[in-house]
C-alpha positions as CSV (number, residue, x, y, z in Angstrom):
1,M,110.7,132.3,107.2
2,T,114.4,132.7,107.1
3,V,116.6,131.8,104.1
4,A,117.9,128.8,106.1
5,D,114.4,127.6,106.7
6,S,113.5,128.0,103.1
7,L,116.5,126.0,101.9
8,D,115.8,123.4,104.5
9,S,112.2,123.1,103.3
10,E,113.5,122.8,99.7
11,A,115.9,120.1,100.7
12,V,113.2,118.1,102.5
13,Q,110.9,118.4,99.4
14,A,113.7,117.2,97.2
15,A,114.4,114.2,99.5
16,V,110.9,112.8,99.2
17,L,108.7,113.1,96.1
18,Y,104.9,113.1,96.2
19,E,102.3,112.7,93.5
20,V,98.7,111.4,93.3
21,T,97.6,109.2,90.4
22,D,94.2,109.6,88.6
23,G,93.3,106.3,90.3
24,G,93.5,107.8,93.8
25,V,96.9,106.5,94.9
26,A,99.5,108.7,96.5
27,V,103.1,107.7,95.4
28,I,105.7,108.7,98.0
29,T,109.3,108.3,96.7
30,L,112.5,108.4,98.7
31,N,114.8,110.5,96.5
32,R,118.4,110.4,97.8
33,P,119.7,107.8,95.3
34,D,123.3,109.0,95.8
35,R,123.2,107.4,99.2
36,L,120.7,104.6,98.4
37,N,118.0,106.6,100.1
38,S,119.5,105.9,103.5
39,W,117.4,107.3,106.3
40,G,118.3,110.8,107.6
41,A,116.6,113.9,108.9
42,D,115.7,115.1,105.4
43,I,114.0,111.9,104.4
44,S,112.2,111.4,107.7
45,R,110.7,114.9,107.7
46,G,109.7,114.5,104.1
47,V,108.1,111.1,104.7
48,Y,106.1,112.3,107.7
49,A,104.8,115.3,105.7
50,A,103.9,113.2,102.7
51,F,102.0,110.6,104.7
52,D,100.1,113.3,106.6
53,R,99.2,114.9,103.2
54,A,97.9,111.5,101.9
55,E,95.9,110.9,105.1
56,D,94.3,114.3,104.9
57,D,93.4,114.1,101.2
58,E,90.0,112.4,100.6
59,A,90.9,111.8,97.0
60,V,93.7,109.4,98.2
61,R,92.5,105.9,99.0
62,A,95.8,104.0,99.1
63,V,99.6,104.8,99.2
64,V,102.6,103.4,97.5
65,L,106.0,103.9,99.1
66,T,109.1,103.4,97.0
67,G,112.6,104.7,96.2
68,T,114.6,106.1,93.3
69,G,117.8,104.4,92.0
70,R,119.3,101.2,93.4
71,G,118.0,101.5,96.9
72,F,114.6,101.4,98.7
73,C,116.3,102.5,101.9
74,A,119.7,101.2,102.8
75,G,119.5,101.8,106.6
76,A,120.5,104.9,108.5
77,Y,122.5,107.5,106.8
78,M,126.1,106.5,107.7
79,G,127.3,110.1,107.6
80,A,124.9,110.8,110.5
81,M,125.8,107.5,112.1
82,Q,129.5,108.5,112.0
83,D,128.8,111.8,113.6
84,L,126.8,109.9,116.2
85,G,129.6,107.5,116.9
86,E,132.1,110.3,117.4
87,S,129.8,112.1,119.9
88,I,128.5,109.3,122.1
89,S,128.5,110.5,125.6
90,G,125.6,108.6,127.3
91,D,123.0,111.2,126.3
92,T,123.0,110.5,122.6
93,D,119.8,111.6,120.9
94,V,119.1,109.0,118.1
95,S,115.9,110.8,117.2
96,K,118.1,113.2,115.2
97,I,118.5,110.3,112.8
98,V,115.3,108.4,113.2
99,G,113.0,111.5,113.4
100,E,110.0,112.3,115.5
101,R,108.0,109.1,114.7
102,H,108.9,105.4,115.0
103,P,108.3,103.2,111.9
104,H,105.1,101.7,113.5
105,F,103.3,105.0,112.7
106,L,102.6,103.4,109.3
107,T,100.4,100.8,111.0
108,T,98.3,103.6,112.6
109,L,97.4,105.2,109.2
110,R,93.8,104.6,108.1
111,K,94.8,104.0,104.4
112,P,96.6,100.9,103.1
113,V,100.3,101.4,102.4
114,I,102.0,99.3,99.7
115,A,105.8,99.1,99.6
116,A,107.4,98.8,96.2
117,I,110.9,97.7,97.2
118,N,113.1,98.6,94.3
119,G,116.5,97.8,95.8
120,A,118.6,97.7,99.0
121,C,116.2,97.4,102.0
122,V,118.3,97.3,105.2
123,G,118.1,98.2,108.9
124,I,115.5,100.9,109.5
125,G,114.6,100.7,105.8
126,L,113.6,97.1,106.4
127,T,111.7,98.0,109.5
128,H,109.7,100.6,107.6
129,A,109.0,98.2,104.8
130,L,107.7,95.6,107.2
131,M,105.4,98.1,108.8
132,C,103.7,98.7,105.4
133,D,100.6,96.5,104.8
134,V,101.7,94.8,101.6
135,R,105.1,94.5,99.9
136,F,106.2,93.9,96.4
137,A,110.0,93.7,95.5
138,A,112.1,93.9,92.5
139,D,113.9,90.7,91.5
140,G,117.4,90.9,93.0
141,A,116.6,93.4,95.7
142,K,118.8,92.9,98.8
143,F,117.5,92.7,102.4
144,A,119.2,92.6,105.8
145,T,118.5,93.5,109.4
146,A,122.3,94.2,109.8
147,F,121.9,95.3,113.4
148,P,124.3,92.8,115.2
149,R,126.9,93.4,112.5
150,R,126.9,97.1,113.5
151,G,126.8,96.6,117.2
152,L,123.1,97.5,117.4
153,I,119.9,95.8,118.5
154,G,116.5,95.1,116.9
155,E,115.2,98.6,116.6
156,Y,111.9,100.4,116.6
157,G,109.5,97.5,116.5
158,I,111.1,95.1,114.1
159,T,111.2,92.4,116.9
160,W,107.4,92.9,117.0
161,I,106.5,92.8,113.4
162,L,109.0,90.3,111.9
163,P,107.9,87.3,114.0
164,R,104.3,88.0,113.1
165,L,105.1,88.1,109.4
166,A,107.5,85.2,109.1
167,G,107.4,83.2,112.3
168,W,109.7,83.0,115.4
169,G,112.4,80.9,113.9
170,V,112.8,83.0,110.7
171,A,112.9,86.2,112.8
172,A,115.5,84.7,115.1
173,D,117.7,83.8,112.1
174,L,117.4,87.1,110.4
175,L,117.8,89.3,113.5
176,L,120.6,87.3,115.2
177,S,122.7,86.8,112.0
178,G,122.1,90.1,110.3
179,R,122.8,88.3,107.1
180,T,121.9,89.5,103.6
181,F,119.1,87.8,101.7
182,F,117.4,88.5,98.4
183,A,113.9,89.1,97.2
184,D,113.2,85.5,96.2
185,E,114.0,84.3,99.7
186,A,112.0,87.2,101.2
187,A,109.0,85.9,99.2
188,R,109.5,82.3,100.4
189,L,109.6,83.6,104.0
190,G,106.3,85.4,103.6
191,L,107.8,88.9,103.8
192,I,107.0,89.8,100.2
193,K,103.7,89.3,98.3
194,E,105.3,89.1,94.9
195,V,108.8,89.4,93.2
196,V,108.6,91.2,89.8
197,A,111.1,92.4,87.2
198,P,112.6,95.7,88.2
199,E,111.0,97.5,85.3
200,D,107.6,96.2,86.3
201,L,107.8,96.9,90.0
202,L,106.1,100.3,90.2
203,S,103.4,99.5,87.7
204,T,102.6,96.2,89.5
205,A,102.4,97.9,92.9
206,L,100.3,100.8,91.5
207,A,97.9,98.3,89.8
208,Y,97.4,96.6,93.2
209,A,96.9,99.9,95.0
210,E,94.5,101.3,92.4
211,D,92.5,98.1,92.6
212,L,92.0,98.7,96.3
213,A,91.2,102.4,95.7
214,R,88.7,101.5,93.0
215,N,86.9,98.5,94.5
216,C,87.3,98.5,98.3
217,S,85.5,100.7,100.8
218,P,87.8,103.2,102.4
219,A,85.9,103.0,105.7
220,S,86.2,99.2,105.6
221,M,89.9,99.3,104.9
222,A,90.5,101.7,107.7
223,V,88.6,99.5,110.2
224,I,90.4,96.4,109.0
225,K,93.8,98.0,109.4
226,G,92.9,98.9,112.9
227,Q,91.8,95.3,113.6
228,L,94.9,93.8,112.1
229,Y,97.4,95.7,114.2
230,G,95.1,96.4,117.2
231,D,94.1,92.8,117.7
232,A,97.6,91.4,117.5
233,N,98.1,91.1,121.3
234,D,94.6,90.3,122.5
235,A,92.9,87.1,123.2
236,V,90.6,85.7,120.5
237,T,87.5,86.1,122.7
238,E,88.2,89.9,123.0
239,V,89.0,90.2,119.3
240,S,85.8,88.4,118.3
241,A,83.6,90.5,120.7
242,R,85.2,93.7,119.4
243,A,84.7,92.6,115.8
244,E,81.0,92.0,116.5
245,N,80.6,95.6,117.5
246,L,82.5,96.8,114.5
247,M,80.3,94.6,112.2
248,H,77.2,96.3,113.6
249,E,78.7,99.7,112.9
250,S,79.6,98.7,109.3
251,M,76.1,97.6,108.6
252,V,74.7,101.1,109.0
253,R,77.2,102.8,106.8
254,P,76.2,103.6,103.2
255,D,79.2,101.5,102.0
256,L,77.3,98.3,102.6
257,V,74.3,99.3,100.5
258,E,76.6,100.5,97.7
259,G,78.8,97.4,97.8
260,I,75.8,95.0,97.6
261,T,74.0,97.1,94.9
262,A,77.2,97.3,92.8
263,F,77.6,93.5,93.1
264,F,74.1,92.8,91.8
265,E,74.3,95.5,89.1
266,K,77.7,94.1,88.0
267,R,79.4,97.5,88.1
268,P,82.4,99.0,90.0
269,P,81.3,100.3,93.5
270,N,81.2,104.0,94.1
271,F,82.2,104.1,97.8
272,P,82.2,107.4,99.7
273,A,85.5,108.9,100.6
274,L,87.1,108.3,104.0
275,K,86.0,111.3,106.1
276,Q,88.2,113.0,108.6
277,L,87.6,112.2,112.3
């Protein structure tokens, strides 16, 4: 490893923090508060590494994604965007900003991802938040698609996920106007599960995630996530037939016996860890 590689690795680790609670929840924190955690190569690489680590760790049963300071993720890093604008020549490589994965990779993870939106959530930051499975937001947090106000389009799957969460009319309004809205409106529109005081945000999201980790079968949650996103474009007859097969599979896993036994014994279940495929 060269000195440059080492420094780059250190920068990536500093840009995204990672820890695991005693309750089995990985907390992934975007850590560039000086730029409101705007999305750049350092954050993208750190985020991918952190989620891969959480997926591979059997002790992790749920993940919380949040940010430090006043921003969750305030869109693309404008320093990188300025460089991009000055160098547009028809073969612009936007992956240098976005990274190697599109935000919808969050929907392919087998573990539930909870967003704790602590502040500004804009552009690609909003797309990532919407691709999380459940969202909490601090009171006063600002949201915006912003794309038409920057001469851009609906990026990286937001036109797929936003209508599914909030309906066609709401999605058209937010995407076409690029207007700013706040956490309370986001909750009314169905984008946020709950708005909480800023000082209570992380503890609220962690309590929710730790409840999943403690009381829900990792195998069941993994299958259900696959159903939620995989069934989105299929006819109900196909979805129902596929669910019947998945139900038969679930009935021969030890999770079912443990779940029923724990219910009758009035104790927390002791579900087995999610094994690697």
